[in-house]
FIVO-616395 format. One record per atom (N, C-alpha, C): chain; residue number from 0; x, y, z. Coordinates in steps of 0.001 Angstrom, whole numbers. Each point is the difference from the previous one (the first is absolute). Layout:
BEGIN
- A:NUM:X:Y:Z
...
This chain:
BEGIN
- A:0:124927:111837:68608
- A:0:-198:21:1444
- A:0:226:1413:517
- A:1:-916:469:796
- A:1:54:1319:602
- A:1:723:-108:1350
- A:2:1168:675:160
- A:2:755:-119:1262
- A:2:-793:461:1227
- A:3:-834:1021:-163
- A:3:-820:484:1114
- A:3:-983:-1082:448
- A:4:-683:-620:-976
- A:4:-947:-1071:332
- A:4:717:-1235:518
- A:5:1163:-304:-573
- A:5:803:-1141:480
- A:5:278:142:1493
- A:6:441:1188:396
- A:6:304:260:1415
- A:6:-1272:-106:849
- A:7:-1079:592:-475
- A:7:-1260:-21:754
- A:7:-518:-1424:174
- A:8:12:-789:-1074
- A:8:-505:-1371:80
- A:8:890:-858:892
- A:9:1301:222:-67
- A:9:941:-790:805
- A:9:-128:322:1483
- A:10:-318:1246:320
- A:10:-115:400:1410
- A:10:-1376:-284:591
- A:11:-953:-357:-825
- A:11:-1361:-271:475
- A:11:-35:-1297:796
- A:12:-783:5:1074
- A:12:-277:-1227:757
- A:12:-1251:-626:-594
- A:13:113:-1253:-423
- A:13:-1145:-737:-516
- A:13:-533:-839:1158
- A:14:-1126:445:539
- A:14:-557:-571:1226
- A:14:-1011:-1074:-379
- A:15:269:-1225:445
- A:15:-867:-1146:-284
- A:15:-852:-246:1242
- A:16:-1312:12:-174
- A:16:-925:-145:1117
- A:16:-557:-1416:42
- A:17:-14:-595:1172
- A:17:-652:-1294:198
- A:17:-439:-111:1443
- A:18:-739:-1037:322
- A:18:-545:-124:1350
- A:18:1071:-205:1060
- A:19:1083:-678:-361
- A:19:1004:-363:994
- A:19:952:1137:328
- A:20:358:770:-1020
- A:20:1066:973:189
- A:20:60:908:-1221
- A:21:633:1141:151
- A:21:210:931:-1106
- A:21:1479:-27:-350
- A:22:297:-94:-1289
- A:22:1390:-32:-459
- A:22:306:1243:-822
- A:23:1210:522:178
- A:23:502:1073:-855
- A:23:1072:-593:-902
- A:24:-211:121:-1288
- A:24:929:-518:-988
- A:24:593:1184:-752
- A:25:1318:-33:-191
- A:25:698:1055:-734
- A:25:743:-626:-1177
- A:26:98:756:-1079
- A:26:727:-443:-1185
- A:26:1452:-280:373
- A:27:534:-1106:-511
- A:27:1402:-411:183
- A:27:373:-277:1452
- A:28:-1003:-283:833
- A:28:276:-358:1391
- A:28:-716:-1306:325
- A:29:633:-803:828
- A:29:-564:-1281:402
- A:29:-710:160:1335
- A:30:-1207:-527:111
- A:30:-769:32:1239
- A:30:-227:-1455:426
- A:31:753:-430:987
- A:31:-26:-1400:419
- A:31:-1375:-438:501
- A:32:-650:819:822
- A:32:-1318:-378:526
- A:32:-1032:-103:-1119
- A:33:51:927:-938
- A:33:-887:-42:-1160
- A:33:273:-1267:-816
- A:34:1262:-317:-212
- A:34:377:-1189:-757
- A:34:-538:-1268:673
- A:35:121:-74:1335
- A:35:-526:-1153:736
- A:35:-1516:-103:-151
- A:36:-677:1157:70
- A:36:-1453:14:-160
- A:36:-375:-503:-1394
- A:37:694:476:-1034
- A:37:-261:-469:-1371
- A:37:173:-1516:-93
- A:38:1045:-518:620
- A:38:246:-1443:-23
- A:38:-1150:-748:679
- A:39:-447:493:1139
- A:39:-1113:-614:722
- A:39:-1270:-10:-846
- A:40:-223:1077:-753
- A:40:-1201:131:-836
- A:40:177:-610:-1389
- A:41:1172:-612:-242
- A:41:300:-615:-1304
- A:41:-24:1019:-1140
- A:42:518:1197:287
- A:42:119:1060:-1013
- A:42:1430:-34:-516
- A:43:173:-460:-1229
- A:43:1347:-138:-558
- A:43:401:1197:-868
- A:44:-990:709:-516
- A:44:259:1219:-770
- A:44:-1146:967:284
- A:45:263:1271:-183
- A:45:-1027:984:350
- A:45:267:1330:-718
- A:46:-1010:872:59
- A:46:133:1359:-535
- A:46:-858:944:828
- A:47:453:1242:93
- A:47:-807:1072:581
- A:47:-352:936:-1157
- A:48:-1295:149:-223
- A:48:-485:809:-1124
- A:48:-1133:896:493
- A:49:-20:1216:-508
- A:49:-1079:947:242
- A:49:-542:458:-1338
- A:50:-1167:612:33
- A:50:-534:655:-1195
- A:50:-18:1513:202
- A:51:490:453:1148
- A:51:-7:1434:310
- A:51:897:784:-957
- A:52:-415:1197:-299
- A:52:795:994:-728
- A:52:731:-572:-1221
- A:53:-760:-430:-1022
- A:53:631:-582:-1191
- A:53:1099:903:-581
- A:54:1121:-635:-326
- A:54:1185:713:-519
- A:54:368:1206:866
- A:55:-236:-134:1310
- A:55:321:1033:1002
- A:55:-769:1296:-208
- A:56:-1122:-74:-684
- A:56:-888:1158:-128
- A:56:-958:-29:1184
- A:57:69:1019:836
- A:57:-806:18:1215
- A:57:-1483:128:-336
- A:58:-778:-929:540
- A:58:-1446:-2:-194
- A:58:-704:294:1315
- A:59:-1278:289:-83
- A:59:-805:172:1203
- A:59:-111:-1341:724
- A:60:-195:45:1316
- A:60:-127:-1233:782
- A:60:-1126:-890:-520
- A:61:-1107:604:-404
- A:61:-1124:-797:-505
- A:61:391:-742:-1283
- A:62:753:654:-873
- A:62:458:-649:-1232
- A:62:973:-1141:319
- A:63:936:259:921
- A:63:967:-1025:384
- A:63:-691:-1215:618
- A:64:-972:248:865
- A:64:-712:-1115:637
- A:64:-757:-831:-1031
- A:65:-602:671:-984
- A:65:-724:-725:-1049
- A:65:964:-850:-828
- A:66:1146:559:-371
- A:66:998:-769:-743
- A:66:480:-1200:809
- A:67:228:212:1305
- A:67:458:-1114:838
- A:67:-1087:-1064:164
- A:68:-1249:421:7
- A:68:-1102:-964:40
- A:68:16:-863:-1270
- A:69:249:625:-1142
- A:69:110:-739:-1260
- A:69:1190:-970:38
- A:70:1119:467:580
- A:70:1177:-863:139
- A:70:-333:-1206:883
- A:71:-691:224:1093
- A:71:-387:-1104:882
- A:71:-862:-1006:-761
- A:72:-930:486:-817
- A:72:-831:-895:-812
- A:72:861:-819:-957
- A:73:997:634:-615
- A:73:908:-704:-907
- A:73:745:-1105:730
- A:74:515:317:1185
- A:74:743:-985:798
- A:74:-893:-1198:328
- A:75:-1229:282:419
- A:75:-940:-1072:342
- A:75:-384:-813:-1230
- A:76:-250:673:-1122
- A:76:-384:-700:-1231
- A:76:1111:-931:-476
- A:77:1257:380:254
- A:77:1123:-834:-426
- A:77:319:-1090:1026
- A:78:-747:-22:1103
- A:78:107:-1095:959
- A:78:1139:117:1002
- A:79:546:1194:156
- A:79:1100:173:947
- A:79:-518:258:1410
- A:80:749:-459:978
- A:80:-220:398:1391
- A:80:797:1264:223
- A:81:-422:811:954
- A:81:696:1261:239
- A:81:-241:485:1420
- A:82:820:948:393
- A:82:-192:753:1245
- A:82:-54:1473:-376
- A:83:-694:751:809
- A:83:34:1451:-161
- A:83:1424:462:312
- A:84:405:1039:-658
- A:84:1333:561:220
- A:84:-92:1514:-158
- A:85:1102:656:286
- A:85:35:1458:-108
- A:85:1436:409:-273
- A:86:174:884:-968
- A:86:1306:601:-242
- A:86:87:1289:794
- A:87:887:24:984
- A:87:132:1171:885
- A:87:1305:707:-336
- A:88:-93:1151:-675
- A:88:1221:688:-436
- A:88:755:634:1159
- A:89:1309:74:-172
- A:89:832:692:995
- A:89:-306:1495:-9
- A:90:-260:531:-1193
- A:90:-305:1418:-171
- A:90:-1409:276:510
- A:91:-111:775:1055
- A:91:-1304:257:614
- A:91:-889:890:-867
- A:92:539:563:-1077
- A:92:-823:790:-924
- A:92:-855:-896:-893
- A:93:331:-1278:-67
- A:93:-746:-943:-827
- A:93:-956:-794:871
- A:94:-1156:-334:-552
- A:94:-960:-843:712
- A:94:377:-1464:-177
- A:95:-375:-810:978
- A:95:197:-1444:-171
- A:95:-1003:-498:-1035
- A:96:321:-1144:-599
- A:96:-844:-567:-1047
- A:96:-457:-1395:390
- A:97:-1309:-207:-15
- A:97:-531:-1332:249
- A:97:468:-913:-1119
- A:98:377:-1199:372
- A:98:576:-951:-944
- A:98:-465:-1405:355
- A:99:471:-963:-805
- A:99:-290:-1399:260
- A:99:1291:-796:-37
- A:100:160:-876:988
- A:100:1097:-957:50
- A:100:-567:-1285:-581
- A:101:435:-354:-1207
- A:101:-586:-1112:-742
- A:101:882:-1235:161
- A:102:-603:-1091:453
- A:102:713:-1257:272
- A:102:235:-788:-1281
- A:103:1171:-614:-93
- A:103:314:-1002:-1025
- A:103:-344:457:-1416
- A:104:417:1200:-311
- A:104:-169:572:-1330
- A:104:1366:-18:-686
- A:105:16:-317:-1280
- A:105:1271:16:-723
- A:105:386:1441:-325
- A:106:1256:196:-303
- A:106:469:1326:-391
- A:106:-766:485:-1228
- A:107:-194:-863:-975
- A:107:-707:394:-1229
- A:107:-1442:397:291
- A:108:-679:-779:836
- A:108:-1396:326:354
- A:108:-67:1339:729
- A:109:943:227:914
- A:109:28:1256:755
- A:109:264:1187:-927
- A:110:934:-182:-928
- A:110:289:1077:-962
- A:110:-1240:337:-831
- A:111:-699:-1022:-458
- A:111:-1191:227:-816
- A:111:-1052:792:767
- A:112:-217:-349:1245
- A:112:-973:733:811
- A:112:471:1437:205
- A:113:1272:180:352
- A:113:533:1347:195
- A:113:-129:870:-1241
- A:114:300:-579:-1160
- A:114:-126:732:-1262
- A:114:-1463:348:-269
- A:115:-892:-962:233
- A:115:-1426:246:-233
- A:115:-542:1134:864
- A:116:588:183:1179
- A:116:-447:1065:895
- A:116:932:1214:-49
- A:117:812:72:-1053
- A:117:828:1170:-324
- A:117:939:402:1134
- A:118:655:-993:576
- A:118:964:272:1059
- A:118:1407:128:-568
- A:119:788:887:576
- A:119:1402:148:-410
- A:119:820:-1214:400
- A:120:-347:-571:1153
- A:120:807:-1089:555
- A:120:-867:-819:956
- A:121:484:-1198:314
- A:121:-613:-864:996
- A:121:1110:-539:893
- A:122:-371:-568:1126
- A:122:951:-638:910
- A:122:-272:-1497:-63
- A:123:1058:-781:-176
- A:123:-164:-1446:-45
- A:123:1035:-665:906
- A:124:-256:-1251:277
- A:124:954:-755:798
- A:124:-307:-1476:-56
- A:125:902:-768:574
- A:125:-201:-1437:127
- A:125:669:-460:1288
- A:126:-321:-1220:383
- A:126:493:-545:1251
- A:126:1528:83:68
- A:127:505:464:1130
- A:127:1433:148:279
- A:127:706:1040:-876
- A:128:-751:920:-585
- A:128:586:1047:-830
- A:128:-444:1373:493
- A:129:820:1013:-305
- A:129:-378:1383:291
- A:129:-1130:436:-923
- A:130:-783:958:456
- A:130:-1018:613:-855
- A:130:701:767:-1118
- A:131:-601:-15:-1186
- A:131:584:658:-1170
- A:131:-969:1030:-572
- A:132:559:1101:-427
- A:132:-750:1007:-734
- A:132:95:-348:-1477
- A:133:-1151:-192:-643
- A:133:-38:-365:-1409
- A:133:-658:1142:-771
- A:134:787:625:-883
- A:134:-515:1099:-818
- A:134:-833:-557:-1146
- A:135:-1103:666:-285
- A:135:-906:-420:-1070
- A:135:-18:982:-1165
- A:136:572:1163:189
- A:136:5:1027:-1059
- A:136:1408:291:-438
């Protein structure tokens, strides 16, 4: 685990977009309104995953968008529902990363997708629990 990346990932706001409201989720913090929304939508487990910047190697926006398009296809092919999301770093020197908030995905399924898209880590959670940073490398 890289302490610099640990700090960056923990301080990032994971913004979940939906028609009703926008939620900001942070690692190791509980968001009551988000939790209520998940309960209403029958989301018992979830993950936030991106395909941007594999292994934290900065890519061009066009490359990142293409990788995320492939990730979206994977999510759809596996039959998951999802919302668009965005990782918004606290450090203004870093760009935000388009992501997906995947509904009712198991930890193992989320890890497999994250590994396939060469991510250092993913964010996961479940109903009535804090969001967790899960390292993949």
